[in-house]
C-alpha positions in Angstrom: 27.1 -32.5 -51.7 23.6 -32.0 -50.5 21.7 -34.5 -48.3 18.9 -36.5 -49.9 15.5 -35.0 -49.2 12.7 -37.2 -48.0 9.2 -36.0 -49.0 8.0 -37.2 -45.7 9.6 -34.1 -44.1 7.3 -31.8 -46.0 4.0 -30.7 -44.6 0.9 -31.2 -46.8 -1.5 -28.2 -46.5 -5.1 -29.1 -45.6 -5.0 -32.6 -47.0 -7.8 -33.7 -44.6 -9.3 -30.3 -43.9 -12.9 -29.3 -44.5 -13.6 -27.4 -47.8 -13.4 -23.7 -48.1 -16.2 -21.9 -46.3 -19.5 -21.0 -48.1 -18.9 -17.4 -47.3 -16.2 -17.4 -50.0 -19.0 -17.8 -52.6 -22.5 -16.4 -52.8 -23.5 -19.1 -55.2 -26.3 -21.3 -53.6 -25.0 -24.5 -55.2 -21.6 -23.9 -53.7 -23.1 -23.4 -50.2 -25.2 -26.5 -50.6 -22.1 -28.5 -51.6 -20.4 -27.4 -48.4 -23.4 -28.5 -46.4 -23.4 -31.9 -48.1 -19.7 -32.3 -47.5 -20.1 -31.6 -43.8 -23.0 -34.1 -43.6 -20.8 -36.8 -45.2 -22.7 -36.9 -48.5 -19.6 -36.6 -50.7 -21.3 -37.7 -53.9 -23.8 -34.8 -53.6 -21.0 -32.4 -52.9 -19.0 -33.5 -55.9 -22.1 -33.1 -58.2 -22.8 -29.6 -56.9 -19.2 -28.4 -57.2 -18.3 -30.0 -60.6 -20.3 -27.4 -62.7 -18.8 -24.5 -60.7 -15.3 -25.9 -61.1 -15.9 -26.2 -64.9 -17.0 -22.5 -64.8 -13.6 -21.6 -63.2 -14.6 -21.0 -59.6 -11.3 -21.5 -57.7 -12.9 -22.5 -54.4 -15.0 -25.2 -56.1 -11.9 -26.4 -58.1 -9.8 -26.7 -54.9 -12.6 -28.5 -53.0 -13.3 -30.9 -55.9 -9.6 -31.6 -56.2 -9.6 -32.7 -52.5 -12.4 -35.2 -53.2 -10.5 -36.7 -56.2 -7.2 -36.9 -54.3 -8.9 -38.6 -51.3 -11.4 -40.7 -53.3 -14.4 -39.2 -51.5 -17.7 -39.4 -53.5 -15.7 -40.0 -56.7 -13.2 -42.5 -57.8 -9.7 -41.6 -56.6 -7.8 -39.8 -59.4 -4.6 -37.9 -58.5 -4.1 -36.7 -62.1 -7.5 -35.1 -62.1 -6.8 -33.7 -58.6 -3.5 -32.1 -59.9 -5.4 -30.5 -62.8 -7.9 -29.0 -60.5 -5.3 -27.8 -58.0 -3.3 -26.2 -60.8 -6.4 -24.4 -62.2 -7.2 -23.0 -58.7 -3.5 -22.2 -58.0 -3.3 -20.1 -61.2 -6.2 -18.1 -59.8 -4.1 -17.4 -56.7 -5.6 -19.9 -54.3 -3.0 -20.4 -51.6 -4.2 -23.8 -50.5 -4.3 -25.1 -54.1 -0.7 -23.7 -54.7 0.7 -25.6 -51.7 -1.1 -28.9 -52.6 -0.1 -28.7 -56.2 3.5 -28.2 -55.1 3.3 -31.2 -52.8 2.0 -33.5 -55.7 4.9 -32.2 -57.9 7.3 -33.3 -55.2 5.8 -36.7 -54.6 4.9 -37.5 -58.2 1.3 -38.2 -57.4 -0.7 -37.8 -60.6 2.1 -35.9 -62.3 5.8 -36.4 -63.1 8.1 -35.2 -60.3 9.2 -31.6 -60.8 11.0 -30.0 -57.8 11.7 -26.8 -59.6 8.0 -26.3 -60.4 7.1 -27.3 -56.9 9.4 -24.6 -55.5 7.7 -22.0 -57.8 4.3 -22.9 -56.4 5.6 -22.8 -52.8 7.2 -19.4 -53.5 3.9 -18.0 -54.7 2.1 -19.2 -51.5 5.0 -18.0 -49.3 4.8 -14.6 -50.8 1.2 -14.4 -49.7 2.3 -15.2 -46.1 1.4 -18.9 -45.9 3.4 -20.4 -43.0 3.4 -23.9 -44.4 4.7 -22.8 -47.8 7.4 -20.7 -46.1 8.5 -23.8 -44.1 8.5 -26.2 -47.1 10.3 -23.7 -49.3 12.9 -23.1 -46.5 13.4 -26.9 -46.4 14.1 -27.0 -50.1 16.6 -24.2 -49.8 18.3 -25.8 -46.9 18.7 -29.1 -48.8 19.2 -27.7 -52.2 16.2 -29.4 -53.8 14.7 -27.7 -56.8 16.6 -24.6 -55.9 20.3 -23.7 -55.2 21.3 -24.6 -51.7 21.2 -21.4 -49.6 21.0 -21.7 -45.8 20.7 -17.9 -45.4 17.5 -17.9 -47.4 16.4 -21.0 -45.6 16.9 -19.3 -42.2 14.9 -16.3 -43.3 12.0 -18.5 -44.5 12.1 -20.6 -41.3 12.0 -17.4 -39.2 9.0 -16.1 -41.1 7.2 -19.4 -40.6 8.2 -19.7 -37.0 6.9 -16.2 -36.3 3.5 -17.5 -37.2 3.7 -20.4 -34.8 5.0 -23.1 -37.1 6.9 -25.3 -34.6 8.7 -27.4 -37.3 10.2 -24.2 -38.6 11.6 -23.4 -35.2 13.0 -26.9 -34.9 14.8 -26.5 -38.3 16.3 -23.2 -37.2 17.9 -25.0 -34.2 19.1 -27.8 -36.3 20.9 -25.9 -39.1 24.6 -26.8 -38.6 26.0 -23.4 -39.5 24.0 -21.7 -36.7 25.8 -23.8 -34.1 29.1 -22.7 -32.5 32.2 -24.9 -32.6 31.3 -26.7 -29.4 27.9 -27.8 -30.8 26.0 -25.3 -28.8 27.1 -26.7 -25.4 28.1 -23.3 -24.1 24.9 -21.7 -25.2 22.8 -24.4 -23.6 24.8 -24.2 -20.4 24.4 -20.4 -20.3 20.7 -20.8 -21.0 20.4 -23.3 -18.1 22.3 -21.0 -15.8 20.1 -18.1 -16.7 17.0 -20.3 -16.1 18.4 -21.4 -12.7 19.2 -17.8 -11.7 15.7 -16.7 -12.7 14.2 -19.5 -10.6 16.5 -18.5 -7.7 15.4 -14.9 -7.9 11.8 -16.0 -7.9 12.4 -18.2 -4.9 14.1 -15.4 -3.0 11.3 -13.0 -3.8 8.8 -15.6 -2.6 10.8 -16.1 0.7 10.9 -12.3 1.1 7.1 -12.1 0.5 6.5 -14.7 3.2 8.9 -12.9 5.6 7.0 -9.7 5.0 3.7 -11.5 5.7 5.2 -12.9 8.9 6.5 -9.4 10.0 3.1 -7.9 9.3 1.4 -10.7 11.2 3.8 -10.3 14.1 3.3 -6.5 14.3 -0.5 -6.9 14.0 -0.5 -9.6 16.7 1.7 -7.5 19.0 -0.5 -4.4 18.5 -3.6 -6.5 19.2 -2.0 -8.0 22.3 -1.1 -4.6 23.6 -4.6 -3.3 22.9 -6.1 -6.4 24.7 -3.8 -5.9 27.6 -4.7 -2.2 27.9 -8.4 -3.1 27.7 -7.9 -5.8 30.4 -6.1 -3.4 32.7 -8.8 -0.8 32.2 -11.5 -3.3 33.0 -9.6 -4.5 36.1 -9.2 -1.0 37.3 -12.9 -0.2 36.7 -13.8 -3.4 38.6 -11.6 -2.5 41.5 -13.0 1.0 41.7 -16.5 -0.3 41.5 -15.8 -2.3 44.7 -13.7 0.2 46.7 -14.4 3.5 45.0 -11.8 5.6 43.1 -8.2 5.6 44.4 -7.1 9.1 45.2 -3.5 10.3 45.6 -3.5 12.9 48.3 -0.5 15.1 49.2 -0.1 15.2 52.9 0.6 18.6 54.5 1.3 19.5 58.1 -1.4 22.1 58.1 -4.4 22.5 55.8 -4.1 25.6 53.6 -6.6 28.3 53.6 -9.7 27.4 51.6 -9.8 30.7 49.7 -6.1 30.4 48.8 -6.7 26.9 47.4 -9.6 28.0 45.2 -7.4 30.9 43.9 -4.6 28.4 43.0 -7.0 26.1 41.2 -8.4 29.0 39.1 -4.9 30.1 38.2 -4.0 26.6 37.1 -7.1 26.4 34.9 -6.4 29.8 33.3 -2.8 28.9 32.6 -3.8 25.6 30.9 -6.3 27.4 28.7 -3.7 30.0 27.7 -1.3 27.3 26.8 -3.9 25.4 24.7 -4.9 28.7 22.9 -1.2 29.4 22.1 -0.7 25.8 20.7 -3.7 26.2 18.4 -2.1 29.3 16.8 1.5 28.4 16.5 3.7 25.3 16.5 5.4 26.3 19.7 4.0 27.9 22.9 4.8 31.6 23.5 7.5 32.4 26.0 5.1 34.3 28.2 2.8 31.3 29.0 2.7 31.1 32.8 3.5 27.8 34.5 0.9 26.0 36.5 1.4 26.8 40.2 1.4 24.2 42.9 -0.9 24.5 45.9 0.9 26.7 48.5 2.5 25.0 51.5 2.2 26.3 55.0 4.6 29.3 55.3 6.1 28.1 58.5 6.6 24.6 57.1 8.3 26.1 54.0 10.5 28.3 56.0 11.5 25.5 58.3 12.4 23.3 55.3 14.5 26.1 53.7 16.4 27.1 56.8 14.2 30.2 57.5 14.2 31.8 54.0 11.4 31.0 51.6 12.4 30.5 47.9 10.2 30.3 44.9 9.9 26.7 43.4 11.5 26.3 40.0 8.9 25.3 37.4 9.6 21.9 35.6 11.0 21.9 32.1 8.2 21.0 29.8 9.9 21.7 26.5 9.6 18.1 25.3 5.8 18.1 26.2 5.3 21.3 24.2 7.3 19.8 21.2 5.2 16.7 21.2 2.0 18.7 21.4 3.2 20.8 18.4 3.9 17.6 16.4 0.4 16.2 17.2 -1.1 19.6 16.3 0.9 19.5 13.0 -0.5 16.1 12.1 -4.1 17.3 12.9 -3.5 20.3 10.6 -2.3 17.9 7.9 -5.4 15.7 8.3 -7.6 18.8 8.1 -5.9 19.9 4.9 -6.2 16.4 3.5 -10.0 16.3 4.2 -10.6 19.6 2.4 -8.6 18.3 -0.6 -5.5 20.4 -0.1 -3.1 17.5 -0.6 0.0 19.5 -1.2 -0.2 21.3 2.1 -1.0 18.0 3.9 2.1 16.4 2.3 4.3 19.4 3.2 3.2 19.1 6.9 3.6 15.4 7.1 7.0 15.0 5.4 9.3 16.3 8.2 7.3 14.4 10.8 7.6 11.2 8.8 11.4 11.9 8.4 11.6 12.1 12.2 10.0 8.7 12.5 6.5 9.5 13.6 4.4 6.4 12.8 1.1 8.3 12.3 2.7 10.8 9.9 4.4 7.9 8.0 1.0 6.1 7.7 -0.7 9.2 6.2 2.1 10.1 3.9 2.4 6.5 2.7 -1.3 6.5 1.8 -0.8 9.7 -0.2 2.2 8.2 -2.1 0.1 5.1 -2.8 -2.7 7.2 -4.3 -0.6 10.0 -5.9 -2.4 12.6 -3.8 -0.3 15.8 -3.6 2.8 13.8 -4.5 3.9 11.7 -7.4 2.5 8.2 -7.3 5.2 6.0 -5.9 4.2 2.6 -4.4 7.8 1.8 -3.4 7.9 5.0 -1.2 4.5 4.0 0.2 5.8 0.5 1.0 8.9 2.0 2.8 6.8 4.4 4.9 4.3 1.8 5.9 7.1 -0.7 6.6 8.7 1.8 9.0 5.4 2.7 10.7 4.4 -1.0 11.1 7.8 -1.7 12.7 7.0 1.0 15.2 3.7 -0.8 16.1 1.2 1.0 13.8 -1.6 -1.4 13.2 -3.0 0.8 10.4 0.3 0.8 8.6 0.6 -3.0 9.1 -2.7 -3.6 7.4 -2.0 -1.2 4.6 1.4 -2.9 4.1 -0.1 -6.3 3.9 -2.7 -5.2 1.3 0.0 -3.6 -0.8 2.4 -6.6 -0.6 -0.4 -8.9 -1.8 -0.8 -6.7 -4.9 2.9 -6.7 -5.8 4.5 -9.5 -7.7 7.6 -11.4 -6.4 10.1 -9.2 -8.3 8.3 -6.0 -7.4 8.2 -7.0 -3.8 11.9 -7.7 -3.8 12.6 -4.2 -5.4 10.3 -2.6 -2.8 12.2 -4.2 0.0 15.6 -3.1 -1.5 14.3 0.4 -1.8 13.2 0.4 1.8 16.5 -0.8 3.1 18.3 1.9 1.0 15.9 4.6 2.4 16.6 3.4 6.0 20.3 3.7 5.4 20.0 7.2 3.9 17.9 8.4 6.8 20.4 7.0 9.3 23.3 8.7 7.5 21.4 12.0 7.5 20.8 11.8 11.2 24.5 11.1 11.8 
């Protein structure tokens, strides 16, 4: 047994709407009728549209039907309104079809006929009218004028809801057959849980973003403090030297060495340094034949007395670490030179191993290349991770770049970037072990 259908649940299309636009007709009288209607002169509008309606113009028929139904400019006459709606509906006027169907449902000016109403709604629904789709869906849901069929009702409601008809969406939720045995309680609980989980992820991402901002601020502040401290120390030293003169560290010897020997030693040291610099500019490592810088010779008698009578050559210090560091700096400079001339691939190749070793300057440059897609595939997560590592090592440039990138990423992207960074740190730690 079907539930009784209240006509109040139906939506009347354009009952109080303005008439169809004058652009639908080139006729001057029609356009003047629209102007009169908009000015509130309904009698003039009725007089201008009446002849056009008699000639069969569907827009004029529909507009004049509105005036008769609402009693504007003419005496209210629902029967005349239904005749005009039907005449326009038969000429495929969607608005007239929906209004004619509504009058057939309510019995205004015509005997009630739900079956005929369903036919007019169907014609309008076939033309894509959301209101007709909703009303016809309601008739199928309740079994009024058509056989009860909730599957068809759901399809019509869905079509109407897709066009923004909120009442159709409400009816979809209310159809009993669509609800599970528990009345939808489980579905609602799962929906609420998903919403809560989404909000929690959003909150976590926001907390992570704030933590990142705090880290960047802390690194920047620390770098600034160190810079200020260095500047202060430099100023204090300069002030002290201005008052007392430069502080010299002089090696005390028992007897002053021969002046000519001292000059020869200085010349040899300068030559050895230049040889080393020339070698570093040509290759990553200094050649084995680079001579060490000699110390100033001590008094022979003093040296013999210290060594028990036999003079031994001093063992040169081990400067392998210094040469390695110099080679790394030279490699970064080569990478910068390649970058400036547009050879991004070479620059990336030179920077990659240094960044892997944890060199902050290399990490900053390589991060910028990943952020721009220069010589490497564009990857902002990789850029984030490189800058994050460099900033943690005190790079102010990387800290600034990291802050700018973090501000451009959304909460979820920032969370994924941080996860990628942590995973990258773990991989690097495992590779070192």
